[in-house]
SERO-4910 file (N, C-alpha, C, O; in steps of 0.05 Angstrom, whole numbers):
BEGIN
 pado doro    nc1    nc2    nc3   cac1   cac2   cac3    cc1    cc2    cc3    oc1    oc2    oc3
  Met    A    566   1745   1548    559   1755   1575    554   1731   1594    543   1711   1586
  Ala    A    564   1733   1619    560   1711   1639    531   1710   1646    517   1730   1647
  Arg    A    521   1685   1651    494   1682   1660    488   1695   1687    504   1693   1705
  Ile    A    464   1708   1690    456   1721   1714    443   1697   1732    425   1683   1722
  Ala    A    451   1695   1756    442   1675   1772    414   1679   1784    399   1659   1789
  Ser    A    405   1705   1789    380   1710   1800    368   1736   1788    382   1752   1775
  Asp    A    342   1740   1793    329   1764   1782    340   1789   1798    336   1792   1822
  Pro    A    354   1807   1783    363   1833   1795    342   1849   1808    348   1864   1826
  Ala    A    318   1848   1799    296   1864   1809    291   1859   1839    278   1875   1852
  Phe    A    302   1838   1850    297   1831   1878    322   1837   1894    323   1831   1918
  Asp    A    342   1850   1880    365   1858   1896    360   1881   1914    343   1898   1907
  Ile    A    372   1882   1937    367   1902   1956    388   1925   1952    412   1920   1951
  Gln    A    380   1949   1951    397   1971   1947    413   1978   1972    402   1983   1994
  Pro    A    440   1978   1969    457   1985   1993    453   2012   2003    445   2030   1988
  Asp    A    459   2015   2028    456   2042   2042    485   2055   2039    503   2052   2056
  Phe    A    488   2070   2016    513   2082   2011    520   2105   2030    542   2115   2031
  Ser    A    499   2114   2047    506   2137   2067    514   2123   2093    519   2138   2112
  Ser    A    516   2097   2095    523   2084   2120    552   2086   2124    566   2091   2104
  Pro    A    562   2082   2151    593   2082   2155    607   2061   2138    631   2063   2132
  Thr    A    592   2039   2128    606   2019   2114    618   2030   2088    640   2021   2080
  Phe    A    605   2049   2076    616   2061   2050    629   2087   2054    636   2100   2035
  Glu    A    634   2095   2081    650   2122   2086    676   2121   2071    683   2141   2058
  Gly    A    692   2101   2073    718   2100   2059    714   2106   2030    728   2123   2019
  Leu    A    696   2093   2017    689   2096   1988    683   2124   1982    693   2136   1963
  Arg    A    665   2136   2001    656   2164   1996    680   2182   1996    683   2199   1979
  Val    A    697   2178   2018    721   2195   2020    740   2195   1997    751   2216   1990
  Arg    A    744   2171   1984    761   2169   1961    748   2182   1937    763   2193   1921
  Ile    A    723   2182   1935    708   2195   1914    709   2226   1915    712   2241   1896
  Ile    A    705   2233   1943    705   2264   1949    734   2275   1942    736   2295   1928
  Gly    A    753   2263   1952    782   2272   1947    784   2300   1955    777   2307   1977
  Gly    A    794   2318   1936    799   2346   1944    778   2362   1934    781   2386   1932
  Thr    A    755   2351   1928    731   2367   1919    714   2377   1941    717   2369   1964
  Gln    A    696   2394   1935    678   2405   1956    652   2389   1957    632   2398   1969
  Thr    A    652   2364   1946    628   2349   1946    623   2338   1973    642   2331   1987
  Thr    A    598   2337   1982    591   2327   2008    586   2297   2008    583   2285   1987
  His    A    585   2285   2031    581   2256   2033    552   2248   2022    548   2227   2010
  Glu    A    533   2267   2029    506   2262   2019    505   2261   1989    490   2245   1978
  Glu    A    520   2280   1974    519   2283   1945    531   2255   1935    520   2242   1918
  Val    A    554   2247   1946    568   2222   1938    548   2199   1939    545   2184   1920
  Ala    A    536   2196   1961    517   2175   1968    496   2173   1947    490   2152   1936
  Thr    A    485   2199   1941    461   2200   1920    473   2190   1895    462   2172   1883
  Glu    A    497   2199   1885    508   2190   1860    512   2160   1861    506   2147   1841
  Leu    A    522   2148   1883    526   2120   1885    499   2107   1881    496   2089   1865
  Ile    A    479   2115   1894    451   2104   1889    444   2105   1861    435   2085   1850
  Thr    A    447   2128   1849    440   2130   1820    453   2110   1802    441   2097   1785
  Ala    A    480   2109   1808    496   2089   1791    487   2060   1796    486   2044   1778
  Trp    A    481   2053   1821    473   2026   1829    446   2020   1812    443   2000   1799
  Gln    A    428   2040   1814    401   2034   1802    404   2033   1772    390   2017   1760
  Leu    A    422   2048   1759    426   2045   1730    436   2017   1723    429   2004   1703
  Asp    A    454   2009   1742    467   1982   1736    445   1961   1741    443   1941   1726
  Arg    A    430   1964   1761    409   1944   1766    389   1943   1743    379   1922   1736
  Asp    A    383   1965   1731    364   1967   1709    376   1952   1686    362   1936   1673
  Leu    A    402   1956   1680    414   1940   1658    415   1910   1662    412   1894   1644
  Arg    A    420   1901   1689    419   1875   1693    391   1864   1695    388   1840   1689
  Val    A    371   1879   1701    343   1870   1699    336   1865   1669    324   1845   1663
  Thr    A    345   1884   1652    340   1880   1623    354   1855   1613    342   1839   1598
  Ala    A    378   1851   1622    393   1827   1613    381   1801   1623    381   1780   1610
  Trp    A    370   1804   1649    357   1782   1661    330   1771   1644    325   1748   1639
  Lys    A    316   1794   1637    292   1787   1622    300   1774   1595    287   1755   1586
  Arg    A    319   1786   1583    329   1774   1556    338   1746   1559    335   1729   1542
  Gln    A    352   1740   1583    362   1714   1588    337   1693   1593    337   1671   1583
  Val    A    317   1704   1608    294   1688   1613    278   1681   1588    268   1658   1585
  Asp    A    276   1702   1570    264   1698   1544    279   1675   1526    268   1656   1514
  Glu    A    305   1681   1528    321   1660   1512    320   1632   1524    318   1612   1509
  Asp    A    320   1630   1550    315   1604   1562    289   1591   1555    286   1568   1549
  Ala    A    269   1609   1555    243   1599   1550    239   1588   1519    225   1569   1513
  Glu    A    252   1604   1503    252   1596   1474    269   1571   1470    262   1554   1454
  Leu    A    290   1568   1483    305   1542   1482    288   1519   1493    286   1497   1482
  Ala    A    277   1525   1516    259   1503   1528    237   1496   1509    230   1472   1505
  Ala    A    226   1515   1497    202   1510   1478    213   1493   1455    201   1472   1449
  Asp    A    236   1500   1444    248   1486   1422    253   1456   1430    247   1437   1416
  Ala    A    265   1455   1454    270   1427   1464    246   1411   1468    246   1387   1461
  Ala    A    224   1424   1478    199   1411   1481    185   1402   1454    172   1381   1451
  Arg    A    190   1422   1435    179   1415   1410    193   1391   1396    180   1374   1384
  Val    A    219   1392   1397    235   1369   1388    228   1343   1401    225   1322   1388
  Ala    A    224   1345   1428    217   1321   1443    189   1311   1434    185   1287   1432
  Arg    A    171   1329   1429    144   1322   1421    144   1310   1393    129   1292   1387
  Glu    A    163   1321   1374    165   1310   1347    176   1281   1348    166   1263   1335
  Gln    A    197   1279   1366    211   1253   1368    190   1231   1379    189   1208   1371
  Ala    A    175   1241   1400    154   1222   1412    132   1216   1391    121   1194   1389
  Asn    A    126   1236   1375    106   1230   1355    113   1211   1332     98   1195   1322
  Gln    A    140   1215   1325    153   1199   1306    156   1170   1316    153   1150   1301
  Glu    A    162   1168   1342    163   1141   1354    135   1128   1355    132   1103   1351
  Arg    A    115   1144   1361     88   1134   1364     80   1125   1337     68   1103   1334
  Leu    A     85   1141   1315     78   1132   1288     91   1107   1280     78   1090   1269
  Arg    A    118   1103   1286    133   1082   1281    121   1056   1292    116   1036   1279
  Leu    A    115   1059   1318    101   1037   1332     75   1030   1321     67   1006   1319
  Glu    A     60   1052   1314     33   1045   1303     36   1032   1274     21   1014   1266
  His    A     56   1041   1260     60   1026   1234     68    998   1237     58    981   1223
  Glu    A     85    994   1256     96    967   1260     72    950   1269     70    927   1260
  Ala    A     55    960   1287     31    945   1297     12    939   1273      1    917   1271
  Glu    A     10    960   1255     -9    957   1232      2    935   1214    -14    918   1205
  Met    A     27    935   1209     41    914   1192     37    889   1203     30    870   1188
  Glu    A     43    885   1230     39    859   1242     10    850   1240      5    826   1236
  Leu    A     -9    869   1243    -37    862   1242    -44    853   1215    -59    834   1212
  Arg    A    -32    867   1193    -37    857   1166    -26    830   1160    -39    813   1149
  Glu    A     -1    826   1169     12    799   1166     -6    777   1180     -8    754   1171
  Ala    A    -16    785   1202    -33    767   1218    -58    761   1204    -67    738   1203
  Glu    A    -70    783   1192    -94    778   1176    -90    763   1149   -108    750   1139
  Lys    A    -67    765   1139    -61    750   1115    -60    719   1122    -67    702   1106
  Lys    A    -50    714   1146    -46    684   1153    -73    672   1161    -77    648   1159
  Lys    A    -92    690   1169   -117    679   1177   -132    667   1154   -131    678   1131
  Pro    A   -147    642   1160   -163    632   1140   -185    650   1132   -196    662   1150
  Lys    A   -193    654   1108   -215    672   1100   -236    655   1084   -230    635   1071
  Ile    A   -261    667   1088   -282    653   1073   -296    675   1057   -301    697   1067
  Asn    A   -302    670   1032   -313    688   1015   -343    692   1019   -355    673   1031
  Asp    A   -356    711   1012   -384    716   1014   -399    698    994   -387    686    976
  Phe    A   -425    698    998   -443    682    979   -467    701    972   -473    720    987
  Gln    A   -480    694    950   -503    711    942   -529    698    955   -538    676    950
  Thr    A   -540    714    972   -564    705    987   -587    702    966   -591    718    948
  Gly    A   -601    679    970   -624    673    953   -618    660    927   -636    655    911
  Thr    A   -592    655    922   -582    642    896   -580    611    901   -564    603    917
  Ala    A   -595    594    885   -593    566    890   -570    556    874   -559    570    857
  Val    A   -562    531    880   -541    518    865   -552    511    837   -576    506    833
  Gly    A   -533    511    818   -541    506    790   -551    478    786   -547    461    803
  Asp    A   -563    474    762   -574    448    755   -553    426    748   -559    402    748
  Thr    A   -528    435    743   -506    416    737   -481    427    752   -478    451    756
  Leu    A   -465    408    760   -440    413    775   -416    405    756   -416    385    742
  Thr    A   -397    424    757   -373    420    741   -356    398    755   -351    399    779
  Pro    A   -348    377    740   -331    355    752   -305    369    763   -293    387    752
  Arg    A   -298    356    788   -273    371    801   -247    356    796   -245    333    804
  Pro    A   -228    368    783   -203    356    777   -186    352    803   -194    360    825
  Ser    A   -165    339    802   -149    335    825   -133    360    834   -128    378    818
  Gln    A   -125    359    861   -111    384    871    -83    386    856    -72    408    853
  Tyr    A    -74    363    847    -49    364    830    -53    382    804    -37    400    798
  Ala    A    -75    376    792    -81    393    766    -87    421    772    -78    439    757
  Ile    A   -101    426    794   -109    454    800    -82    469    808    -77    492    799
  His    A    -65    456    824    -39    467    831    -23    474    806     -9    495    804
  Lys    A    -24    456    786    -10    461    762    -21    488    746     -7    505    737
  Leu    A    -47    488    746    -59    512    734    -53    538    749    -48    559    737
  Lys    A    -53    536    774    -47    560    791    -18    571    784    -11    594    785
  Ser    A     -1    550    778     26    558    775     31    562    742     54    565    733
  Phe    A     11    562    728     12    565    700     30    546    686     44    553    667
  Glu    A     30    522    696     46    500    687     29    482    669      5    483    669
  Tyr    A     45    465    652     31    446    635     20    424    652     32    415    672
  Val    A     -5    415    644    -17    393    656    -34    377    637    -49    388    621
  Glu    A    -34    351    638    -48    335    619    -77    339    620    -89    344    641
  Leu    A    -91    339    595   -120    344    596   -137    321    610   -159    326    618
  Trp    A   -125    297    611   -138    275    621   -148    283    651   -169    274    659
  Tyr    A   -133    298    666   -144    306    693   -171    320    692   -185    320    712
  Phe    A   -177    332    670   -202    349    667   -223    332    653   -246    342    650
  Ser    A   -216    306    645   -236    291    632   -256    279    653   -250    280    677
  Pro    A   -278    268    645   -296    253    663   -281    231    677   -284    228    702
  Asp    A   -265    216    662   -251    194    674   -230    205    695   -227    194    717
  Gly    A   -215    227    689   -195    237    708   -209    247    733   -198    244    755
  Cys    A   -232    260    730   -246    272    753   -258    249    771   -260    251    795
  Lys    A   -267    229    757   -278    205    771   -256    192    787   -260    184    810
  Thr    A   -232    190    774   -209    179    789   -202    194    814   -194    183    835
  Thr    A   -204    219    811   -197    237    834   -218    233    856   -211    232    879
  Ala    A   -243    231    849   -264    225    869   -259    198    884   -262    196    908
  Asp    A   -252    178    867   -248    152    878   -223    151    897   -223    137    917
  Asp    A   -203    166    888   -178    166    904   -184    180    931   -173    172    952
  Ala    A   -200    201    930   -208    215    953   -220    198    975   -218    204    999
  Lys    A   -233    176    965   -248    161    985   -229    139    998   -235    129   1020
  Thr    A   -205    133    986   -187    114    996   -163    126   1008   -148    112   1021
  Ser    A   -158    154   1005   -133    165   1018   -142    193   1028   -159    206   1016
  Ala    A   -130    201   1051   -138    226   1062   -124    249   1046   -100    249   1042
  Glu    A   -140    268   1039   -131    291   1024   -113    310   1043    -98    326   1033
  Asp    A   -114    307   1069    -98    324   1084    -70    313   1091    -57    322   1109
  Thr    A    -61    292   1076    -35    282   1080    -15    302   1070    -20    314   1049
  Phe    A      7    307   1083     26    330   1078     53    317   1071     60    295   1081
  Gly    A     66    331   1055     94    324   1049    111    349   1047    100    372   1048
  Leu    A    137    344   1046    156    368   1047    159    378   1018    162    361    999
  Ala    A    158    405   1013    162    415    988    176    440    990    173    454   1010
  Lys    A    192    449    969    209    472    972    193    495    959    184    494    936
  Val    A    190    516    975    174    538    966    194    563    969    201    570    991
  Asp    A    203    574    947    224    596    945    247    584    957    258    565    947
  Asp    A    256    594    979    282    585    991    276    570   1017    293    566   1034
  Phe    A    251    563   1021    243    550   1045    230    524   1039    220    519   1018
  Val    A    232    507   1060    218    480   1060    193    482   1074    193    490   1097
  Ala    A    172    474   1063    145    478   1074    129    452   1070    135    436   1052
  Leu    A    108    449   1088     90    427   1086     67    434   1067     52    453   1071
  Lys    A     65    416   1046     43    419   1028     28    393   1026     38    372   1030
  Pro    A      1    396   1018    -14    371   1014     -1    353    992      7    363    970
  Val    A      0    328    997     13    311    977     -3    311    951      8    308    929
  Ala    A    -28    313    953    -46    314    930    -39    337    911    -45    335    887
  Ser    A    -28    359    921    -22    382    906      2    379    889      6    395    871
  Phe    A     19    358    894     43    355    875     49    327    869     71    321    862
  Lys    A     29    310    871     32    282    863     13    275    839    -11    276    840
  Ala    A     28    267    818     14    260    792      0    233    797      8    216    812
  Ser    A    -23    230    782    -36    205    783    -21    184    765    -10    191    745
  Arg    A    -21    161    774     -8    138    759    -25    130    737    -16    116    718
  Lys    A    -53    139    738    -72    131    716    -74    151    695    -89    148    677
  Ala    A    -58    173    698    -60    195    678    -53    185    650    -36    168    646
  Val    A    -68    195    631    -63    188    601    -54    213    586    -64    235    589
  Gln    A    -33    207    572    -21    230    555    -43    240    534    -62    225    527
  Asp    A    -41    265    527    -61    277    511    -65    263    485    -88    260    476
  His    A    -43    255    472    -45    242    445    -57    214    448    -64    202    427
  Asn    A    -59    203    471    -70    176    474   -100    177    483   -113    157    486
  Leu    A   -110    202    488   -140    203    494   -157    196    472   -150    199    449
  Glu    A   -179    187    478   -200    185    459   -212    211    450   -213    230    466
  Trp    A   -222    214    426   -230    241    417   -251    252    436   -249    275    444
  Arg    A   -270    236    445   -292    245    462   -278    254    488   -286    275    498
  Gln    A   -260    241    500   -247    249    524   -233    275    521   -234    292    538
  Phe    A   -220    277    498   -205    303    491   -225    326    490   -219    347    502
  Asp    A   -247    323    476   -268    344    472   -278    353    498   -279    377    504
  Leu    A   -286    334    515   -297    342    541   -277    353    560   -283    371    575
  Ala    A   -254    343    559   -232    352    577   -223    382    571   -217    397    590
  Lys    A   -222    388    545   -212    417    539   -233    435    548   -226    457    555
  Asn    A   -258    429    547   -280    446    557   -276    452    588   -276    475    596
  Ser    A   -273    432    601   -266    435    632   -242    449    637   -241    465    655
  Phe    A   -222    444    620   -196    457    625   -199    487    621   -189    503    638
  Leu    A   -213    495    598   -218    523    594   -233    535    616   -228    558    623
  Leu    A   -253    520    627   -270    532    649   -252    539    673   -253    561    685
  His    A   -236    521    679   -218    522    703   -197    544    701   -191    559    720
  Ile    A   -185    546    677   -167    570    676   -180    598    678   -168    618    687
  Asn    A   -206    597    668   -221    621    673   -226    627    703   -224    650    713
  Lys    A   -234    606    716   -240    609    745   -215    616    761   -218    629    782
  Leu    A   -191    608    752   -166    615    765   -154    640    755   -131    646    760
  Lys    A   -170    656    740   -160    683    730   -136    683    714   -119    700    718
  Trp    A   -132    662    695   -111    665    675   -114    693    661   -135    705    661
  Pro    A    -92    704    649    -95    727    634   -113    722    610   -112    700    598
  Glu    A   -130    742    604   -148    742    583   -135    735    557   -147    718    542
  Lys    A   -114    745    550    -99    741    526    -94    710    523    -99    698    503
  His    A    -84    699    544    -77    670    544   -102    653    541   -102    633    526
  Gln    A   -123    660    555   -148    645    553   -160    648    524   -170    628    514
  Arg    A   -159    670    512   -170    672    485   -152    655    464   -162    642    445
  Ala    A   -126    655    469   -107    640    450   -114    611    453   -116    597    433
  Leu    A   -117    600    478   -121    572    482   -149    564    471   -151    543    459
  Thr    A   -169    579    476   -197    574    464   -193    572    436   -201    551    425
  Met    A   -182    591    421   -178    589    392   -164    564    382   -170    552    362
  Phe    A   -142    557    400   -125    535    395   -142    510    395   -140    495    376
  Phe    A   -159    504    414   -177    481    416   -199    482    395   -207    461    385
  Met    A   -209    506    388   -229    507    368   -217    499    340   -230    484    325
  Asn    A   -192    508    334   -179    499    310   -177    469    309   -181    457    288
  Ile    A   -171    457    330   -167    428    332   -194    414    325   -196    399    306
  Val    A   -214    420    343   -241    403    341   -255    410    313   -269    393    302
  Ala    A   -251    434    303   -266    441    279   -250    436    253   -259    444    232
  His    A   -227    422    254   -209    420    231   -220    398    213   -228    376    222
  Pro    A   -221    406    187   -233    386    168   -216    360    167   -225    340    156
  Tyr    A   -193    360    176   -175    337    175   -186    315    193   -177    292    191
  Arg    A   -204    320    211   -218    299    227   -230    276    210   -228    253    218
  Ser    A   -241    283    188   -256    265    173   -235    246    156   -244    227    143
  Glu    A   -209    251    156   -190    234    144   -184    211    160   -188    210    184
  His    A   -173    191    146   -164    167    159   -141    174    180   -121    186    172
  Phe    A   -143    167    205   -125    172    224   -122    204    229   -103    213    241
  Gly    A   -143    217    220   -141    248    223   -144    256    251   -130    275    260
  Glu    A   -161    243    268   -164    250    295   -140    243    312   -133    258    330
  Gln    A   -128    221    305   -101    215    319    -80    236    313    -65    244    330
  Ala    A    -80    245    289    -58    265    282    -66    292    294    -47    306    302
  Leu    A    -89    300    298    -98    322    310    -92    322    341    -82    341    353
  Leu    A    -97    299    351    -90    295    379    -61    299    387    -54    311    407
  Leu    A    -45    286    369    -16    289    370     -8    318    366      9    327    381
  Tyr    A    -18    331    348    -14    359    345    -19    376    370     -2    391    380
  Ala    A    -44    372    380    -51    386    403    -34    381    428    -27    399    443
  Ala    A    -27    356    431     -9    348    455     18    362    452     27    374    471
  Arg    A     30    360    429     58    369    429     59    399    427     78    412    437
  Val    A     40    411    415     41    441    410     34    453    437     48    472    444
  Arg    A     16    445    451      9    456    478     33    452    497     39    470    513
  Arg    A     45    429    497     69    424    514     91    443    507    104    455    524
  Asp    A     97    446    481    118    465    474    113    494    479    131    511    484
  Trp    A     86    500    478     79    528    484     86    534    513     96    556    519
  His    A     79    515    532     85    520    560    114    521    565    124    537    582
  Asp    A    130    505    549    158    505    554    170    533    546    187    544    559
  Thr    A    159    544    523    171    570    514    161    593    531    174    614    533
  Leu    A    136    590    544    127    610    562    148    615    585    154    637    592
  Val    A    158    591    595    177    594    615    204    608    607    217    622    623
  Leu    A    209    604    581    234    618    569    229    647    560    246    662    550
  Asn    A    203    654    564    193    682    555    197    687    525    202    710    516
  Asn    A    195    665    510    195    670    479    172    653    466    176    641    445
  Ala    A    149    653    479    127    637    470    115    645    443    114    669    438
  Phe    A    106    627    428     93    632    403     62    638    408     52    637    431
  Asp    A     47    644    386     20    647    388      6    622    382      2    614    359
  Ile    A     -3    609    403    -14    581    401    -40    582    385    -49    561    376
  Ser    A    -53    604    382    -79    605    370    -76    603    338    -96    598    324
  Ile    A    -52    608    329    -45    605    299    -40    575    294    -23    562    306
  Phe    A    -56    564    274    -53    534    268    -31    532    246    -30    547    227
  Asn    A    -14    512    251      7    505    232      2    480    216      6    457    226
  Leu    A     -7    484    191    -17    461    175      8    443    168      5    419    166
  Thr    A     32    456    163     54    441    157     61    421    181     67    397    177
  Leu    A     61    430    204     65    415    227     46    392    229     53    370    236
  Leu    A     20    397    223     -1    377    223      6    354    205      5    330    212
  Lys    A     14    362    181     20    341    159     43    323    168     44    299    161
  Asn    A     64    336    184     85    321    193     76    302    215     87    280    218
  Met    A     56    311    232     46    296    253     30    272    241     31    249    251
  Ser    A     15    279    217     -1    259    204     17    236    192     11    213    194
  Glu    A     39    244    181     57    225    170     69    208    191     74    184    187
  Glu    A     74    219    213     85    203    237     63    182    245     70    159    249
  Val    A     37    190    247     17    172    253     13    150    233      8    127    241
  Trp    A     16    157    208     13    136    187     36    117    189     33     93    188
  Asn    A     59    127    193     85    109    193     81     90    218     87     66    216
  Arg    A     72    101    240     68     84    264     47     62    258     50     39    267
  Ala    A     25     69    245      5     52    239     15     31    219      7      7    221
  Arg    A     31     38    200     42     17    181     60     -1    197     57    -25    195
  His    A     79     10    214     95     -6    229     82    -26    247     90    -49    249
  Glu    A     61    -17    260     45    -35    277     31    -56    260     26    -78    269
  Ser    A     24    -48    236      9    -69    220     29    -88    211     22   -111    212
  Leu    A     54    -83    202     75   -100    194     81   -118    216     83   -142    213
  Thr    A     84   -107    239     92   -121    265     71   -144    271     76   -167    278
  Glu    A     45   -134    266     25   -153    272     22   -177    250     14   -199    256
  Val    A     30   -169    226     30   -190    204     52   -210    210     50   -234    208
  Ser    A     76   -197    218     99   -214    223     96   -233    246    104   -256    247
  Ser    A     82   -221    266     76   -238    290     57   -260    284     60   -282    296
  Ser    A     38   -257    265     19   -276    258     33   -297    241     27   -321    244
  Lys    A     52   -291    224     66   -311    209     84   -328    227     88   -352    223
  Ile    A     96   -314    248    112   -331    267     97   -349    283    105   -372    288
  Val    A     74   -341    291     55   -359    305     45   -383    288     43   -405    297
  Ala    A     39   -377    260     31   -397    244     54   -419    240     50   -443    242
  Leu    A     77   -407    235    101   -428    230    106   -442    255    111   -466    253
  Ser    A    104   -430    278    108   -444    303     88   -467    306     96   -489    313
  Asn    A     63   -461    300     41   -482    303     49   -505    283     47   -528    290
  Leu    A     56   -497    258     62   -518    239     85   -535    248     85   -560    245
  Ala    A    106   -521    258    129   -539    268    122   -556    290    132   -579    291
  Ser    A    104   -548    308     97   -566    331     80   -589    320     78   -610    334
  Asp    A     67   -586    296     51   -608    285     69   -629    271     61   -652    266
  Cys    A     92   -621    264    110   -640    249    126   -657    268    149   -651    274
  Thr    A    113   -679    276    127   -699    293    142   -718    276    137   -719    252
  Pro    A    162   -733    286    177   -752    272    160   -771    255    170   -780    234
  His    A    135   -778    263    119   -796    249    106   -783    226     96   -796    208
  His    A    105   -756    225     89   -740    204    108   -723    189     98   -704    177
  Thr    A    136   -728    188    154   -710    176    148   -710    146    150   -689    133
  Ser    A    142   -733    136    138   -733    106    114   -717     97    114   -705     75
  Thr    A     95   -717    114     71   -701    104     73   -672    111     58   -656    100
  Cys    A     91   -663    129     94   -635    137    108   -621    112    104   -597    108
  Phe    A    122   -635     97    138   -619     77    130   -627     48    143   -622     28
  Gln    A    106   -641     47     96   -645     19     87   -622      5     78   -623    -18
***
């Protein structure tokens, strides 16, 4: 049905009894005995019926238009609400990112004094290695290593930066965080006392840096097996144990990267015996080298004493 342009209720009823409609009335009367007044009355009745139908249709059209308008308004509100939520979400995400980038300071316990002793502080390089779960020499956690860190801090600025690759980006990072010390000592070359003190500090720092409990327990047992091993009382026993500790811990970190690491807390006596044999062989070689060097020096001194005037006495 075609749309109705205006409300039919306001339409003005035509005067069907007027001369304007006389021709229409005549055609309707035709050969009948109906009067003009009767025809006019019938036309009025027909017009009113038609108007009533159009009024009903108009009301239905108005209701449909109102429903469509309400639907359109609801859709518009939903779209506006979705857009508002999207903008709020984006603003919240931007705020979170901004908060992440802001420097933060942790809380402190009111009324709690500093402890009676302070843990020696390793270098930023060593801490960075621990944060990355990478291998780092125990020397950095020894008193000598921590003292070297403190001395170096007095002679060079810790805020010196260098370029480093982070994921797929190049970023500025403190040089101290990725620069190894030239004074670092390999684990197997540490003195036993240095090793013993350093491993305690090492275990303390991996705990502070929230290493997995499983890994902490394994390393604690690993070091306990080393320091409490009866082989310490043997000749070159401590050197063999230091070599065992150095190589096993290094290999453990290498296999962790490959995701096939062994249980470092389990002590391998056969491997220790092999390490001990290596230490003994090196000691024998050094001893022989020292003896040979002494003989060479003695012969050299003897030869220098054999001048042409004393040749006969040199070979008596």
